[in-house]
N, C-alpha and C positions, 0 to 999 in steps of 0.2 A: 827135224823133218828131212834135212839134207842127208843125214846119216841113215835114216829109215828108208829113204828112197834109193840109197846107194849112189848119190850124186855128190860131186865136189861143190863147194860154195859158189864158185863162179858160174856153174851150170844153172843155179837157181834163177839168176837174172837172165842168162842166155836163153833159157827155155821158157821164160815168162811165167815161172811158177807164182801162183797167187792163191790166196784164201778167199772164198766167197761164202756168204750165208744167204738164206732165203729172204730175210727181211731187209729193211732199209739200213739198219745199223750194222756195221761190221765190227764185231766184238773181238776178232782175232786178226793177227797179221804175222808175217814172217820177218824176223830180225835179219836184216841184210848181211851183217857181219858174222853172225853165228849160225844162221839157218834154223834157229829155234822158233817154235810157235809161241807167240806172246799175246797177251791181251792188248788190244788196241786202245781200249778205254776202260774206265771203271765199270764193273758189272755189279749191278744191284739186284741180288736174288729176290728180295722182298718186292721190288717193283715188277720184275719180270714174271715171277711165278708165285704170286701171293697166295693163290688158292690151291696150288698143286704141290703134293708132297715131294715128288721126284722132278727136279728141274733139269731140263736137258737143252743145251744150245747146240744146234747142228751146224756144221760148216763143211764145205768141200774144198779139196785142194786140186787146183787145175794145173796141169803140166802139159806144155805143148810138145808134140812129137811122141814117138813111141818110147815105152819104158822097157 
């Protein structure tokens, strides 16, 4: 994520970069030392999308300040 945004790793925390999703469960987070997007917990497709062929989890990346 840091590389895709053109930010250095320290800027992720300085600019309050965070990952949010619409539901209560946050499935993704940013790894502080690498800037990679990682799963925050185990994701069970059968539980989330049992009756849906195409399973999509949406999230947003929030960055403070201008890009």
